[in-house]
C-alpha positions as CSV (number, residue, x, y, z in Angstrom):
1,X,32.2,32.5,4.6
2,X,32.2,35.1,6.9
3,X,32.8,38.8,5.6
4,X,33.3,39.8,9.4
5,X,36.1,37.1,9.9
6,X,37.9,38.0,7.0
7,X,37.8,41.6,7.8
8,X,38.8,40.8,11.4
9,X,42.0,39.2,9.7
10,X,42.6,41.4,7.3
11,X,42.6,44.4,10.5
12,X,44.9,42.2,12.7
13,X,47.2,41.5,10.1
14,X,47.5,45.1,8.8
15,X,48.2,46.5,12.6
16,X,50.7,43.5,13.1
17,X,52.6,44.8,9.7
18,X,52.1,48.5,11.1
19,X,53.3,47.9,14.2
20,X,56.4,45.7,13.0
21,X,57.6,48.3,10.7
22,X,58.2,51.4,13.1
23,X,58.6,49.2,16.0
24,X,60.5,46.2,14.6
25,X,63.4,48.4,13.2
26,X,64.2,50.0,16.4
27,X,64.9,46.5,17.8
C-alpha cells in the first residue's frame, strides 16, 4: 500500500471534480 499513490489519486480526483463543477456547468 503506497500512501503517496493514494494521496495522488485523491488529489487528482479532487482536482477533476473541482474543475468539472465550475467549468462543466458552463458547457
